[in-house]
N, C-alpha and C positions, 0 to 999 in steps of 0.2 A: 503494499498500500503505501509506503513510504518512497521507494523507489518511482512506484508510479506518478504521484505527486509532484517528485522533481521536475519529471518533464511535460507536466500541467500544462506550461506558457507555449508547447510547440503547435504549431497551426493543426496539427492531425491530431493531436491530443485534445485540443478546445472541439475541433471536429466531432470524437467521438462522443466527449461529455455534452455535447449539445442534442449531437441524436439518443444517445442515454438518456436524456432529459426528458425529450420529444417520446419516446418508447415508455418510458413512465407513465407520464401523462395518459398515454393510452392505455396504459395498463389498469391504473385504479379506477378507470370505469368501465372496464372489459372484465374483471374477474369472473370463474366462471367454477371454482373447485378451490380446497383449502390447497394443494399444489401451487396452484397459481398464488393465492395471498400469500404463502411461504416464501416464493421466489421475488414477489414485489418487494416486501417487506425486505427482504437481502440486499435488494437492489437500492432501498433507501437506506439503510446503513450503510452501505458500501460507497455511496454517494455524501453522504453525513460526515463519513470518515477522510474521505476524499478531499472534501472542500475543509477540514480542518488541517490537514496537511497544510494548506496555502496560510489559513489564516486563521484566527481567534474570533473575528468579524466577518460573520454570516448570515444568510436568511433560515435560520435554522429552523425558525418556528413553520415555514415551507415545510420544511420536509418530515416537521413532526404531525405537522396537521393532517399529510396528506397520509401517512401512515396511521393516525389513529382514525381518520376517517374512512379508511378501508376496513380495518378493525371492528368498525362500528359498522358497517354496513355487511359483514361477514357474520353478524350475530351480536358483536358485543363481547366483554368480558366474560359473561354469562352464556352464551351459546357459541361460543368457539372451543373446540376440543384442544385443552391445553395438553399439549407434547412438550416434551423438554426443549425443544428446537423455538416453539414457537413462544416459550416461556421465557428463554434467552433473548430472542429477539425484543420481547417487550420488555425485559429487564433492561437491556441497552436503553431502548429509547426512553423508558422512563426517567434514569439516571438523567441522558443527558437534558431531558426536558428538566428534571428538578433543578442541575445545574444552571442552565440558561435563566430559569426563572429567580434564582438566588440573586444572580449579578441584576436583573433588570428589576426586581422588586415586582414582577407582573405573575398574573397567573399563570399556572400553568396549563399546557393542553391535555395532555391525561388527567383523568379524574385520577385520586387518591384509589378508589377501587382496583384499576389497574394493577397497581403496585400488590396492594394487598391479597389479592389471588394470586399472583407472581410467589409473594412471601410465606402464603401459606403452605405453599408445595414444597418449597426448599429442602425439607430432610429428606425429600422423596428422589431430589435431583442430584445427577454428578457435578454441577454446576452450582458456584453460589456467587452473591454478588461482590466477594473480594475478589475473587478472579477475573470478574467484569470489570469491575471497575478500580480495585483495590483499597475500596470501604466495604468493610464487614456488614453482612446482613442487618443487625442488629443496630450500625451506625448510619446505614443506609435509610431505615425505616426514619431515625429522627432527620435527617437530612431534608427525604420528602416532607416530613411535619413542619420542618424550618422554613422551606421555600414556599409553602400555602402561605404560612403565617404570615410571612414577611411581606407578600403581594395583597392580603388582606390587611395587614397594619398600613400600608403606604395607601391604599383606598380610602381607611378612616380617618379619623380627627387624629391631630398630633397628641403625643404625651402631655398629662398624665393620661394611659389608659383607664379602660373600662375594669372593674373586677374580676372581669369573667378573662379577659384579654392578660390581664397580669398574670393570673392565675398558669394560663396557657402557656406565657413564656418562662416563666420559672419552672413549670412542671419539665419543661424541654433543658433547661439548666439545668438540672437535678439530675435529669436523666445520662446526660451527657458528662458531669460531675461524678455521679457512682459509676460509669462504662469502665468495664477494663477489661483488657485482653485475655481471652482463657485459651490457651494451647489445645491443640487439637490431642484426643487421646488414644486415637485408634490408630495400629500399624506401629512397627518399629520404630527406632528412634537410633540416628547415626548422627554425626558432626554436620551435615548438608542438613538435616530435618530442621538440627538444631539453628542452622543459621537463616533457614528459611522462616520459621518460627519467629525470629527477632526480626527479621525483615518484616513480616507482617505485623507484628508488635508496634513498630517504628511509625511504618505507612499507617496503622490505626488510629496510632496517638496523636499523628499528625492532622490527621482527619478529625478527631475529639478534639482538640486542642482549637483548631482553626475555625471549625462551625460556632465554637464557644465567644471567640471574637467576633466571627460575625454578628453574634446575637447581641453583644456589647453594643459595636458600630448601628446595628440595625434597629434594635428596640429600645435600647438605655442613653447611647449619647446624643448630647444635644449641640450644636458649634457654641466653642466657646468652653464647654468642660474641659476640664482638664481629665487626663489619662490615669487610672489607677494603675499603681504597681503591680499588681496580678496580673493584669492586660498585656504588660511588657513581659512579664515573663512569661504567661502562655506566649507570645510572638517569639520568644526567643529560643522556647521550647520546641515549636513547631519545627523552626530551622534546624536543630539538634537533632530531632527524630529525622529529617528528612535526609541529612548530611550522614547520618549513624547507616542509614541503606546500605546495603552490598553495591559498589557501582557496576557489577556483571550482570545483576539482576534487573536492572532497571527500572525496579518497582518503585522506586520513588520520585521517579515521574509521572508518578499518579496521582501525587500529592501537588499538583502545580497552582490550585485553589487554595489551599491551604497556605500555600507559601508564599504566594500573593499578598492575602490577608494579612499574613505575619510579615511580610516587608512591608505594610505599608505602615506597620505600628511602631518599625524601629528607626532610629535615629543613628545608630551605630553603623561609622562608614565600613568599616570591613565587615561587619555582617552584610550589610548591604553590597558591598561586592563581592561577596559569598554566593547571596542569594543570583545575580547577574550570572556569572560564571555557572552555577547547574544550569540558570536556562540557556545560556549559548552551549555548554556541552549537552543538553538534552537533544537540543536542537542539531545540534551538527551530527549527533548518532541517530537519531530517528529520522531526521530532516521533517518532522512536523513542526511548521512553522509558529503554528503559536506558541511554542516556547519562547522561540524570539521575539513575537508579538508582546509576550508579556513586559519585556524588557521596558519599551517607552510609557507602557500603562505607568510603572511604579516611577520612572524617571518624571512623569508628569504630575506624580501626586507628592515626591520630595521635593520639586521644583516649587510647587504651590505653598506644600510645606513651610520650608525655608522663605518665600516669600511674605507669607501673610502670617507664620504663626503654628506651630506644631498642634496645637489644639483648636485649631479653627477650618481645618482639612480632615476631609476622608476620602474613601476610595470611591464611594458611591457617587461623587458629583463629577469625576472624573469617567466615571461608568458612564453616567447619563449623558454627559457631552458629546462622548460616541455614538451614543445610540442616536440622539437629536443630530445627529453630522446631516446636510443637506447634500451632501455628494453623493449619496445613494437613494436611486428611483423606489426600492422597495424597501419594509421595514427591516434593518441590520439589528442582530444584536451579539455580545462577546456569551463565549463558550470557553470553558477551560478544562475541556474534556469529556 
């Protein structure tokens, strides 16, 4: 996929992509069996991934809405035969949907019931969310809830929130604070498995702390408020967990969003350089240019913090400016994987 993305700007590649999109649009309205549905969903996922190799800014909601409309036309989450294949397809689509929604603080395309149906069958499947996106299922469930609450709160009145909303935020915070990594208990252990388990722990902890940073900025902070030390501690903790993952496994690249959120909270020059170096390294090794695209976003946040004061700037205003750019004729959003 990354190698294909490296050649996307060639005329032949652009022509093939245009033809693929044209055929996809035709297929969305002409499915006639489950196998066709699987194939069309695979195509949407491939095109989504291919676009991610070029940039983190894209018309992701178009891909997601096409997939959702297809699934609904086939009977919806209650009418589809949920095989392991289609659950994995729904799993990655709902994950991308939530990650895009987190940044935009806009409604998800997929209802929460789609994730619930996939989650309920996880014990019976050979795959899990950690293998899919680097975030364990128990944390992915919290991510799904936070994304929806972020959209809900953006459409509501500013803080202070209602008692019900405050209780929902506090419940999510407590779930994250109480969460801990549980090593697998099945099968024999050797050194490689120890390393894999520790990599999984570090990546999961990056997500746990990263979402707590998100909750602080989106639900707790107001412009001008000083940033508590525990937030700075969590931000540094995210960086440390990402760095602790082994280089060869590349699992740490799944934690791009937590790393970005952490980078926006840190003023230390050496730590910022380390974050930029990681993004450059991931870009060079994977050819997924969304990693490289995170750097100018971070630099824009840092420049604004330097100019207007650290306590007066957050990542949301930079993200919103990108989303509101008039350079694009269609709705463009950022997606960190």
